[in-house]
C-alpha positions as CSV (number, residue, x, y, z in Angstrom):
1,M,-12.9,-34.0,-28.2
2,N,-10.1,-31.4,-27.9
3,P,-8.5,-30.3,-31.1
4,V,-4.8,-31.0,-31.9
5,V,-2.9,-28.1,-33.6
6,D,0.5,-27.2,-34.8
7,I,1.9,-24.0,-33.3
8,L,3.1,-21.7,-36.1
9,S,4.6,-18.8,-34.1
10,L,4.5,-16.8,-30.9
11,D,2.4,-13.6,-30.7
12,H,3.5,-10.4,-28.9
13,E,2.1,-11.6,-25.6
14,G,3.9,-14.9,-25.7
15,H,0.9,-17.0,-26.8
16,G,1.3,-19.8,-29.4
17,V,-0.4,-19.1,-32.7
18,A,-2.3,-21.8,-34.5
19,R,-5.0,-22.0,-37.1
20,I,-8.2,-24.1,-36.9
21,D,-10.1,-24.1,-40.2
22,G,-8.3,-20.9,-41.1
23,K,-9.3,-19.2,-37.9
24,V,-6.4,-17.9,-35.7
25,T,-6.2,-19.5,-32.3
26,F,-4.0,-18.1,-29.5
27,V,-2.8,-20.9,-27.2
28,D,-1.5,-20.2,-23.7
29,G,1.5,-22.4,-22.7
30,A,2.4,-23.5,-26.3
31,L,5.6,-22.6,-28.2
32,A,6.4,-22.2,-31.9
33,G,7.1,-25.5,-33.6
34,E,5.1,-27.6,-31.1
35,R,2.1,-29.8,-31.6
36,A,-0.4,-29.6,-28.8
37,E,-3.8,-30.8,-27.7
38,I,-5.7,-27.6,-26.7
39,A,-8.9,-26.6,-25.0
40,I,-10.7,-23.5,-26.4
41,Y,-12.0,-21.3,-23.5
42,R,-13.2,-18.3,-25.5
43,K,-14.5,-17.9,-29.0
44,H,-14.4,-14.5,-30.7
45,A,-15.6,-13.5,-34.2
46,K,-12.1,-13.4,-35.7
47,Y,-10.1,-15.6,-33.3
48,N,-10.1,-18.2,-30.5
49,S,-8.4,-18.2,-27.2
50,A,-7.2,-21.6,-25.9
51,S,-4.9,-23.2,-23.5
52,A,-2.5,-26.2,-24.1
53,V,-3.8,-29.4,-22.4
54,T,-1.0,-31.7,-23.6
55,I,2.2,-31.0,-25.5
56,L,2.5,-33.8,-28.0
57,K,5.7,-32.6,-29.7
58,A,7.8,-30.2,-27.6
59,S,10.1,-27.4,-28.9
60,A,13.8,-27.7,-28.3
61,Q,13.5,-24.3,-26.6
62,R,11.0,-25.5,-24.0
63,T,12.3,-25.6,-20.4
64,E,11.0,-26.5,-17.0
65,P,9.5,-23.5,-15.3
66,K,11.3,-22.7,-12.1
67,C,8.3,-21.3,-10.2
68,R,5.8,-23.9,-8.9
69,Y,3.0,-21.4,-9.4
70,F,3.7,-20.8,-13.1
71,G,0.6,-21.4,-15.2
72,R,-1.8,-20.3,-12.4
73,C,-0.1,-17.0,-11.4
74,G,-0.5,-14.3,-14.0
75,G,2.7,-12.6,-13.1
76,C,4.8,-14.5,-15.7
77,S,3.8,-15.9,-19.1
78,M,7.1,-17.2,-20.6
79,Q,8.9,-19.3,-17.9
80,H,8.4,-22.4,-20.2
81,L,10.6,-20.8,-22.9
82,E,14.4,-20.8,-22.5
83,A,15.8,-17.4,-21.4
84,S,17.8,-16.6,-24.6
85,A,14.8,-17.6,-26.7
86,Q,12.6,-15.2,-24.8
87,V,15.0,-12.4,-25.7
88,A,15.1,-13.4,-29.4
89,A,11.3,-13.5,-29.4
90,K,11.1,-9.9,-28.0
91,Q,13.6,-8.8,-30.7
92,R,11.3,-10.2,-33.3
93,V,8.3,-8.4,-31.8
94,L,10.2,-5.1,-32.0
95,E,11.3,-5.7,-35.6
96,D,7.9,-6.8,-36.7
97,N,6.2,-3.8,-35.2
98,L,8.7,-1.4,-36.7
99,A,8.2,-3.0,-40.2
100,R,4.4,-3.5,-40.0
101,I,3.3,-0.4,-38.2
102,G,6.1,2.1,-38.7
103,K,7.1,0.8,-42.2
104,V,10.8,1.3,-41.1
105,R,13.8,-1.0,-40.6
106,P,16.8,-0.1,-38.4
107,A,20.1,0.1,-40.2
108,L,21.6,-1.7,-37.2
109,I,20.1,-4.2,-34.8
110,L,21.7,-3.6,-31.4
111,P,22.7,-6.6,-29.3
112,A,20.0,-7.3,-26.7
113,L,20.6,-6.2,-23.2
114,H,19.9,-8.9,-20.7
115,G,20.9,-9.9,-17.2
116,P,19.9,-12.3,-14.4
117,S,16.5,-13.9,-15.1
118,W,15.5,-14.6,-11.5
119,H,15.1,-12.5,-8.4
120,Y,15.6,-9.3,-10.4
121,R,12.4,-7.4,-9.6
122,T,12.7,-4.6,-7.1
123,R,9.2,-3.1,-7.6
124,A,5.8,-4.7,-7.5
125,R,2.2,-4.2,-6.5
126,L,0.9,-7.3,-4.6
127,S,-2.8,-7.8,-4.3
128,V,-4.2,-8.7,-0.9
129,R,-7.4,-10.5,-0.1
130,W,-8.9,-12.0,3.0
131,V,-10.3,-15.4,2.1
132,P,-11.2,-17.5,5.1
133,K,-12.0,-20.5,2.9
134,K,-8.4,-20.6,1.8
135,G,-7.0,-20.3,5.3
136,G,-6.9,-16.5,5.7
137,G,-5.0,-13.9,3.8
138,L,-3.7,-14.2,0.3
139,V,-0.9,-12.0,-0.9
140,G,0.5,-12.1,-4.4
141,F,-0.2,-11.6,-8.1
142,R,-3.6,-12.3,-9.7
143,E,-4.3,-15.6,-11.3
144,K,-4.1,-15.9,-15.1
145,R,-7.3,-14.7,-16.7
146,S,-8.9,-14.0,-13.3
147,N,-9.4,-11.4,-10.6
148,F,-8.6,-14.1,-7.9
149,I,-5.3,-13.8,-6.2
150,A,-2.9,-16.8,-6.7
151,D,-2.4,-18.9,-3.6
152,M,1.3,-18.5,-3.4
153,A,4.0,-18.4,-0.7
154,S,7.0,-17.3,-2.8
155,C,8.0,-15.7,-6.1
156,E,11.0,-16.4,-8.3
157,V,11.2,-13.0,-10.0
158,L,10.9,-10.8,-6.9
159,T,14.1,-10.2,-5.0
160,A,14.9,-13.1,-2.7
161,D,14.3,-11.1,0.5
162,V,10.9,-9.8,-0.8
163,S,9.9,-13.3,-2.0
164,A,10.6,-14.6,1.6
165,L,8.1,-12.0,2.9
166,I,5.1,-13.3,1.1
167,Q,4.2,-16.1,3.6
168,P,4.9,-13.9,6.7
169,L,2.7,-11.2,5.1
170,R,-0.1,-13.7,4.7
171,E,0.2,-14.5,8.4
172,L,0.4,-10.8,9.3
173,I,-2.8,-10.1,7.5
174,G,-4.6,-12.7,9.5
175,H,-3.7,-10.9,12.8
176,L,-5.0,-7.5,11.8
177,S,-8.4,-6.0,12.5
178,N,-8.7,-4.5,9.0
179,A,-7.6,-7.7,7.1
180,D,-10.5,-7.3,4.7
181,R,-9.8,-3.7,4.1
182,I,-6.2,-4.0,2.8
183,P,-6.4,-4.4,-1.0
184,Q,-2.8,-3.9,-2.0
185,I,0.8,-3.8,-0.8
186,E,3.3,-1.9,-2.9
187,I,6.9,-3.1,-2.8
188,A,9.9,-0.9,-3.3
189,A,13.4,-2.5,-2.7
190,G,16.3,-0.1,-2.6
191,E,20.0,-0.7,-2.0
192,Q,19.7,0.0,1.7
193,I,16.1,-0.7,2.7
194,T,12.9,-2.4,1.5
195,V,9.7,-0.4,1.9
196,L,6.2,-1.9,2.0
197,V,3.3,0.5,1.4
198,F,0.0,-0.8,2.8
199,R,-3.0,0.6,1.0
200,L,-5.6,1.0,3.8
201,L,-9.3,1.4,3.2
202,E,-9.7,1.5,7.0
203,P,-7.0,2.5,9.4
204,W,-5.2,0.2,11.8
205,T,-6.5,0.1,15.4
206,E,-4.4,0.7,18.5
207,A,-4.2,-3.1,18.8
208,D,-2.8,-3.5,15.3
209,V,0.0,-1.0,15.8
210,P,2.4,-3.1,17.9
211,I,1.8,-6.1,15.6
212,V,2.7,-4.1,12.5
213,Q,5.7,-2.5,14.2
214,A,7.0,-5.9,15.4
215,F,6.7,-7.2,11.8
216,A,8.8,-4.3,10.4
217,E,11.5,-4.8,13.1
218,R,11.6,-8.6,12.7
219,H,12.1,-8.4,9.0
220,G,14.3,-5.3,8.8
221,I,12.0,-3.3,6.6
222,Q,10.1,0.0,6.7
223,I,6.3,0.0,6.5
224,W,4.4,2.9,5.0
225,E,0.6,3.5,5.1
226,Q,-1.5,5.0,2.3
227,H,-5.1,5.9,2.9
228,K,-6.1,7.5,-0.5
229,G,-3.9,8.5,-3.5
230,P,-0.1,8.2,-3.7
231,E,0.3,11.6,-2.2
232,T,-1.1,10.3,1.1
233,A,1.6,7.7,1.5
234,R,3.7,8.3,4.6
235,P,6.1,6.3,6.9
236,F,4.4,4.3,9.6
237,W,7.3,2.3,11.2
238,P,10.1,2.9,11.8
239,L,9.7,6.7,11.2
240,V,13.5,7.0,10.7
241,A,15.1,4.5,8.3
242,P,17.9,4.2,5.7
243,E,17.4,6.1,2.5
244,L,15.4,4.3,-0.2
245,G,17.3,4.7,-3.5
246,Y,19.5,3.2,-6.2
247,S,22.9,4.1,-7.5
248,L,24.4,4.5,-11.0
249,P,28.1,3.9,-10.2
250,E,29.3,4.4,-13.7
251,F,28.2,8.0,-13.5
252,G,28.9,8.6,-9.8
253,L,25.2,9.1,-9.1
254,V,22.8,8.2,-6.2
255,M,19.1,8.4,-6.9
256,P,16.8,8.6,-3.8
257,F,13.1,8.1,-4.4
258,K,9.9,7.6,-2.5
259,P,8.3,4.1,-2.7
260,T,5.3,5.4,-4.7
261,E,7.4,7.2,-7.3
262,F,8.1,5.5,-10.6
263,T,11.4,3.7,-11.0
264,Q,12.4,0.8,-13.2
265,V,11.9,-2.6,-11.7
266,N,15.2,-4.1,-12.8
267,I,18.2,-2.1,-11.5
268,G,20.8,-4.1,-13.5
269,I,19.0,-3.6,-16.8
270,N,18.3,0.0,-16.0
271,R,22.0,0.6,-15.6
272,A,22.8,-1.2,-18.9
273,L,20.0,0.8,-20.6
274,I,21.4,4.1,-19.4
275,R,24.9,3.1,-20.5
276,R,23.6,2.3,-24.0
277,A,21.5,5.5,-24.1
278,M,24.5,7.6,-23.3
279,R,26.6,5.9,-25.9
280,L,24.0,6.4,-28.6
281,L,23.2,10.0,-27.5
282,A,26.9,10.9,-27.0
283,P,26.3,14.0,-25.0
284,R,29.2,16.5,-24.9
285,P,30.1,19.7,-23.1
286,G,28.6,22.7,-24.8
287,E,25.6,20.8,-26.2
288,R,22.1,21.6,-25.2
289,I,19.9,18.5,-24.7
290,A,16.3,17.8,-23.6
291,D,15.2,14.7,-21.7
292,L,11.5,14.4,-22.2
293,F,9.3,12.4,-19.9
294,C,12.3,12.6,-17.6
295,G,10.7,11.2,-14.4
296,L,13.1,11.6,-11.4
297,G,16.1,12.2,-13.7
298,N,17.1,8.6,-14.5
299,F,18.6,9.7,-17.8
300,T,18.8,13.5,-17.2
301,L,21.5,13.3,-14.5
302,P,23.8,10.9,-16.5
303,I,23.5,13.4,-19.4
304,A,24.4,16.3,-17.1
305,R,27.4,14.3,-15.8
306,S,28.8,14.5,-19.3
307,G,29.0,18.3,-19.1
308,A,26.1,19.0,-21.5
309,S,23.4,21.5,-20.5
310,V,20.2,19.5,-20.1
311,I,16.6,20.3,-19.4
312,G,14.2,17.6,-18.1
313,I,10.5,17.9,-18.7
314,E,7.9,15.8,-17.0
315,G,4.1,16.0,-16.4
316,S,4.3,15.1,-12.7
317,K,5.2,18.0,-10.4
318,E,6.1,15.5,-7.7
319,L,8.6,13.7,-9.9
320,V,10.0,17.0,-11.1
321,A,10.5,18.1,-7.5
322,R,12.3,14.8,-6.9
323,A,14.5,15.3,-10.0
324,R,15.5,18.7,-8.8
325,E,16.4,17.3,-5.4
326,N,18.5,14.5,-7.0
327,A,20.4,17.0,-9.2
328,L,21.2,19.1,-6.1
329,R,22.2,15.9,-4.2
330,N,24.6,15.0,-6.9
331,G,26.0,18.5,-7.4
332,L,24.7,19.0,-10.9
333,D,23.8,22.6,-11.3
334,H,23.5,22.6,-15.1
335,A,20.5,20.3,-15.1
336,R,17.1,22.1,-14.8
337,F,13.6,20.7,-14.8
338,E,10.2,21.9,-15.8
339,V,6.6,20.6,-15.4
340,D,4.7,20.4,-18.6
341,N,2.1,18.1,-20.3
342,L,4.1,16.6,-23.2
343,F,0.9,14.8,-24.4
344,E,-0.4,18.2,-25.5
345,I,2.8,19.8,-26.7
346,T,2.5,21.9,-29.9
347,P,5.2,23.0,-32.5
348,Q,5.1,26.5,-30.9
349,K,5.7,25.1,-27.4
350,F,8.5,22.9,-28.6
351,S,10.1,25.8,-30.5
352,A,9.9,27.9,-27.3
353,L,12.4,25.4,-25.7
354,G,15.1,27.0,-27.9
355,R,18.0,25.4,-29.7
356,L,18.3,21.7,-28.9
357,D,21.2,19.6,-30.3
358,K,19.8,16.2,-29.1
359,L,16.8,14.7,-27.5
360,L,16.2,11.7,-25.2
361,I,12.5,10.5,-25.1
362,D,11.3,8.0,-22.5
363,P,7.5,8.1,-22.6
364,P,4.9,5.7,-21.0
365,R,3.2,3.0,-23.0
366,S,1.0,5.5,-24.9
367,G,4.1,6.8,-26.6
368,A,5.0,10.4,-27.7
369,I,2.9,11.0,-30.9
370,E,2.1,14.7,-30.2
371,L,5.7,15.3,-29.3
372,V,7.1,13.8,-32.5
373,K,4.5,15.7,-34.5
374,A,5.7,18.9,-32.8
375,L,9.3,18.5,-34.0
376,P,10.3,20.8,-36.8
377,D,10.4,19.3,-40.3
378,A,13.9,20.7,-40.8
379,G,16.7,21.7,-38.5
380,G,16.1,20.9,-34.8
381,P,17.7,18.1,-32.9
382,Q,20.1,16.1,-35.0
383,R,20.0,13.0,-32.8
384,I,17.1,11.4,-30.9
385,V,17.4,8.4,-28.5
386,Y,13.9,6.9,-27.9
387,V,13.5,4.6,-25.0
388,S,10.2,2.6,-25.2
389,C,8.2,0.2,-23.1
390,D,5.7,-0.5,-26.0
391,P,7.0,-1.5,-29.4
392,A,3.7,-0.7,-31.1
393,T,3.7,3.0,-30.0
394,L,7.4,3.2,-30.8
395,A,6.7,2.0,-34.3
396,R,3.8,4.4,-34.7
397,D,6.1,7.3,-33.6
398,A,9.0,6.0,-35.8
399,E,6.8,6.3,-38.9
400,V,6.3,10.0,-38.2
401,L,10.0,10.6,-37.4
402,V,11.2,8.8,-40.5
403,H,8.5,9.4,-43.1
404,V,7.4,12.9,-42.1
405,K,10.3,14.5,-40.1
406,G,13.1,13.2,-42.2
407,Y,15.1,11.2,-39.6
408,S,16.7,7.8,-40.3
409,L,16.3,4.9,-37.9
410,S,20.0,4.2,-37.3
411,A,19.7,1.5,-34.7
412,A,17.2,-0.4,-32.5
413,G,17.3,-3.2,-30.0
414,V,15.6,-4.7,-26.9
415,A,16.4,-4.7,-23.2
416,N,15.0,-7.6,-21.3
417,M,13.7,-5.5,-18.4
418,F,11.0,-8.1,-17.4
419,P,12.3,-11.6,-18.0
420,H,9.6,-14.3,-18.2
421,T,7.0,-11.8,-19.3
422,A,6.0,-10.6,-22.7
423,H,6.9,-7.0,-21.8
424,V,9.3,-5.5,-24.5
425,E,11.5,-2.7,-23.5
426,S,13.5,-1.2,-26.3
427,I,15.8,1.6,-27.4
428,A,16.1,3.3,-30.8
429,L,18.4,5.9,-32.3
430,F,17.1,8.4,-34.9
431,E,19.5,10.7,-36.8
432,R,19.4,13.4,-39.4
């Protein structure tokens, strides 16, 4: 007989949290305040993992998922929670992490940044598998708690034109000689063109070439091929196509990029996040500012547009080359870029950067712990804007910034970069 539980809260992954005889149980598909019949699918020493079988008492914040594949597809985890409640839950995750891990509280909670909840995603990696038992090719995200690919023909979070490509892609795979040697298709949608990068473990044959070319022309896309690492990706058809890129109209910037280079998946929230970062950082002519983990210059070039002198530092030489090209393209000659491993930065290497009035930090999920440790205990940048994609590592780094380096956490808030997922993007301001 399945147990019946009361859901006490949501965890940071969007699972309902219940207790059975004092043991924490995480419940997929259940919301705080609900009563549910559950099925336990995994028992651990300290907790259980379960899924909701029947919702006996529903939350007022529960809503009907828009996607017919929700619950099977692992791409989304929170479509059953009303959109504004998702944002509120992410804000709680940020505040809880700051208090519990960082032992800090922001003086000001910033209003959440949010935008359209559907068809927002311009970047994705779709898995591909040839499964004759299911009618041929599968193209999409992996199933929840599984390595199998969800049997799907559309996606409500991908841009509408990319969603409409899923079924045609499944049909295309079935006509190719190397159907069982294509593990992944990377999607990059720009403002003028959508690029599909096919990861090929075996090249296309001469017979495949006209099939792939016709597909690209029929759907108005560009197809790239990639045989090994990202550096091997190259255009396949058409060889000449509109430029892949995004714009930042508020700053008069265009940002070209290659389909394998990192960019944010949500252009609307990216623009809002840059706008907020610039307001918090308040760059001014005559100031010297560093943008650390700068990527292709997403924040660096808006800083430079203010008239400040800015240096962007990034560990990827390919992204630094792209950032330099973007600065030149936008006529910004007072932005310079360097390649360096910021995960191994020391106080001496940071000091060698010279006087810095302000910092912007935008690290990957692992955070910037060595960097914040390398900051001077006194003097140094008076203002730091920290953009984070993981509230736990932000909180860990905030503890050092506040309790060791003497900064105050002036403000923090979330940006709903990935609606319907548990991903928490956030921004924080530290000041001396």
